[in-house]
N, C-alpha and C positions, 0 to 999 in steps of 0.2 A: 386674537380677536379683540381683547381688551386694549391692546396697544393701538389698533386701528380706531377704535371708538374714541380713545383719548385724543388721537391726532385729529379726527373729524371734528371733535368739539373745540379744538384749538383754532381760533379764527384770527386772521385768514392765512397766516404764514405757513402753517403745517398742512393745509388742505392738499397742496400739490404732493407733499410727501405721502400723505395718506392714500392718494390716488395711485402714486407710483407703487406703493406697497401692494395695491390690489391688482396691478397689471398681471396678466397671466404669463409669467416669465417662462413657464414650461413651453407654452406655445411659441414664444419669442425664440427660445432655444431651438425648437424644431425648424423655425424659419431660417435661423442661422446655419443649421446643419445642411439644409437643402441648398442654401446659397453657397456653402462650402463645396458641396458636390458640383455645383455649377462652375465654381472657380477652377476646380480640378479638371473638369471636362474642357473648359475654355483654354486652360493652360496646355492641354494635350492637343486641342484643335489648332493651336499655333505652333505645333511641333516642339513643345517643351519650352515655351517662353510666355512671360506674362503680358507681352504685347503682340498683337494689338487688341486682344480681346479681354483676357482675365484681369489685367491691371485696371483699365478704365471701368470695367464692370464692377470691380470691388469698391471703387470710389463711389459709383452710383448707389451701390448697396448701402454703404456707410451713410450717405446722405439720406437715402430712403429710410434707414433704421431710425435716425434722429426724427425725421418727419413722422414716422409711424408712431413713435412714443408720444410726440406732441399731440397728434390727432387722438390717440388713445385717452389722453387726459382731458380732452375737450368735452364739455357738457353736451348732452343731446339737444338741449335748448339752443345752443349756439349752432350745432350742426343743422338743425331745422332752418335756422335763419340763413345759413350758407347754401342750402340745397338749391333754391331757385337761381341765385346768381351763378352758381357753379354750373348748373344745367344750361343756363343761357349762354355762358361763356363757351361751353363745350360745343353747343350748336353753332355759334359764330365761327369757331375754329373749323368745324366740319364744312361750313359754307366756304370759308377761306381756302380750304384744301381744294375744293372744286374750282375756285377762281384762280388760285396761284400756287397750287400744290406741286410738290416735287414728284416727277414721274419716275417710277422705278419698276421694272419687271412688268410693264404693260398697265400699271395702275397708278393713280394719284392718291397716295396715302399719307404723305408726309409734308410738313411745313419746315422750312429752314428758318430758325430763329437764333440769331447770334452765332451762326456757324454750326448750330446743333440741329439734328433732325428730330422732330417730335411727331408722334402719330396721334392726332386728336381722337380717333375712334376708340383708343384705349381709355382716355379720360371720359369719353361719352358714356361708356358702359358703367363706370363707377358713379358718375353723376346721375345716371338713370336710376340706379339702385337707391341712391340717397333721396332723390325727388319722389320716387314712388313710395318709399317708406314714410316720407313726410306727408304725402297725400292720404295714405291709408291708415296712419297711426291712430286716428280717432274713429275709425270706421266701426259701424255696427252691422248686424245681420240685415236690418231693413234697408240700409243704404246699398249694400252689396246686391240686393235684389232689383235695384233700380238701374236699368240700362243707361239712363241719362247720367247717372253718377259715375258710371264706368267709362263713359265716352271720353272725358278729358284725359284720364290716365292712359287710355288706349292710344290717343293721339300723341301723348308723351313718348310712348314706345315706338309708334310708327314713324315719327319724325327722324330720329337718329338712324333707324333701320333703313329708311329710304335714302338718306344722305350717304350712308356707308355703302349702300348698293350702287349708288351713282359713281363711286370712286374708280372702279368697282372692287369691293372686298366682300365676296359672298360669305366666306367663313365667319368673319366678324359680325356681319349683319345677322346671320342665323343665330349666333351665340347671343347677340344683343336681344333679339326677339325672344329667345328661350328664357333668358334671365328675367325679362319683363313678365313673361307668362308664369314663371315660377312664383314671382311676388304676388301676382293676381290670385293664384291658387292659394298661397299661404294666407292672403288677406281674407279669404272666405268665399271666393267665387264659386258658384254652384256648379254641379256636374253638368246640368243641362245647358248652362251658359257656355261651359268649355266645349261641350259637344257641338253646340251651335256655331261656335267660333271656328272649330276645326273642320266642320263639315265641308267647306269649299276646297280644302287643301288637296284632296285627291284629284280634283278637276283643274288645279292650277299648274300641275307639273309641266304640261306641254307649253302653256303660256310662258312660264318662267324660263323653260329651256330655249324657247324661241328668242328671248331677249338676252340670253347669255352672250358674252364675247367669245370670239373664236378660240382663244386660249383656254377659256373655262370649259367649252365643249370638248376641247382636246383632252382636258384633264379627266372628264367623265369617260370619254372613249378609252383613254389610257388605263383608267381604273378597271374597266371591263375587260380590256385586252391589252395588257402592258407589253406583251411581246410583239405587238403590231408595229411599234416604232422604237426598237431598243436603244438606238443612238440619238433619238430625238425626245419626243414627249414622254416616252416610257423609261428614259435613262435614270431619272431620279429614284423612282420607286424600285426599279430592278436593282440598282446599286444598294439601296437601303435594305432590301431583302437579303442580298448577298452578305452584307455586313452583319445583319442580325444572325444569320445562320452560321457564319464563320466564327462567331464568338464561342459557340458551343456552351458547355456547362460552366466553365470557369474563365473563359475569355482568353484572348491572345496576350494579355498583359498590358499594363499602363504604358502608354506611348509606343505601343508595338502593334496597333491595329493596322492591318494592311490597307483596307479600303479608305480609312480615315487619313492615315499618315501619308499615303501615296496620292492623296487628293482625288481618288475615284468617287468618294462620297461628296455630293454637292450640298451646299448650305449646311455644313457640319457644325458650324458655330451657332446656327439659329434653329431652323425648323427640324433638322435631322440630328440634333445633338444627342437625343436618346439612343439613336442607332449607334453612334460612336461609343457611347458608354457601354452598350450591350456588346459591342464587338470587343472592347478591351477588357470588360469585367464579366462577360458571359451572361448566361441565364441567371445566375445567382445575383450578380450585380444589378441586372435589370429589374429583377423582382424586388430587390432591396430598395431601389429608387421608387418603384411603384408603391411599395409599402409605406415609405415616407410620405408620398403624395396622398395616399389614402388616410394616413393619420392626420394630415393637415385638413383634409375635407371633413372627416368625422369630428375632429376637434372644433372646426368652424360650426358644424351643425349643433354640437353640444352647447357651444357658447350661445347660439341662437335660442335653443330650447330653454336654457337656464335664465334667460332674460325675463323679468316679470312685467315688462312693458312691451306693447305691440311694436313700437318704433324699433327697439333693440332686436326683437325677434325677426322682423322683416329685413332690417339692415343686415343682421348676421346671416340670415338665410340667403339673401341676395348675393352677398360677397362669397359665401361658400359655394353657391351654385355657379357663379361666374368662374371660380377657381376650378371646380369640378369639370365644367365644360371645356375650359382651356386644356386641361390634362387629357380628358377623354378624346377630344378632337385631335390633338397632336399625336397621342399614342396610337390611335386608330389609323391616322394618316400615314405614319411612318411604317406601320405594319401592313399597309395595303388594304385595310378593311373599309376605308372610305377614300374618295378622291383627295388628292393633295390640295390643301386650301390655304397655306401660308399662315398657320397659327403656331406661335412659339410655345415652348414648354416653360411655364412660369417659374421664376426664380433660378432657372438653369440656363435657358437660352440667352444668347447675347442680344441686348437691345435696351436702350436707355428709357424710352417711353414706357415699354411694358414693365420694366423693373420698378420705376417710380410709381406708376399707377397701381401696380399690384401691392406695393408697400403702403400706399395711401389707403387702398381698400382694406388691408390688414389692420391699419390704424383704426378705421371705422369699426371693424369687427371687434377689436380689443376695447374700443370705447363702449360697445354694447356690453362687454364683460365687466368693465370697471363700473359702469352705471346700471348693472343688471338689477339691482334692488330698488332703483328709482321707480316711482309710480308715474313717471312722466307720460302725459298723453292720455292716461286712463282716469286719472283723478287730478284735480287742480291743485293738489298739495305741492308745495315747493320741494324741489330736490334737496335731500339732506346730504 
């Protein structure tokens, strides 16, 4: 501690070193372990080769790791200034997707930039967390009771949700809305306000279903009756359940999973990668991966709770909630508990946009930890 104080007093060259000293390196190690699990799974998905999945993904992770540490060292005052431009950029990219997006699997979710596919909806979720934390970081109890004060942040949530629904990407739109709702709750929204907000939800089911695309309705039908079309709409989830069950307690062995290695398992490098892990490493391996994901979520929540300023608390809670929803939706999906929604498993599934935006989000989370003792936003004293 004395070493940190001496570094903090040394201006300005040692301030970065002092912040580096305060980065939660145990949490960084946990991130690296999960990324290592992802590398091993992607190596197996390619039949025992680093190409085309594991090698490029490891390069993206290395870039994301550097970006994460840089963001972790960034002052919350700078992050507040960046919040609105980043949110505006993400909304422009979402509009661009609707105008000139790359169509894949019946939806427009990607932009082609310099030969690389990017998915703006991933960036939009992180930008939403940042801009809501910026909006609410000086909030008080009286302001939260005023519906007019809550209207602008509600529109900030509804705008990306509506644009993502237009792609259409129902799973990501639901996660985006839930992340926004979690930050509203953490900021101090009252129970009666939440009840009022949720009251129309039971009556919207039929309206939402009527506006779904045919393939989305097929997913719901398949979820309820997967055996009705075993070679068509029900194929993915049936193969996923076969792979999960065939792993048994200890698994079939690394690179020896029958459903995965013989290509019966669809999208094994992205949405169904956990299924392949469970097939090769069994129940024990699957529980171990879930345990690592839970440690990441609990660690994120603890970082949020340790922050002494409202901005850091909301930022940490929003990022941890986003990560939790990613994991919960993907794991529920591959186990057949909810309809298939095209949501990857963070840090493990193949995908550049998801990897980089998740790492950017972890950078924000670690920034909340590094600056946890700052009184930013609650008192006008300068950060030390």
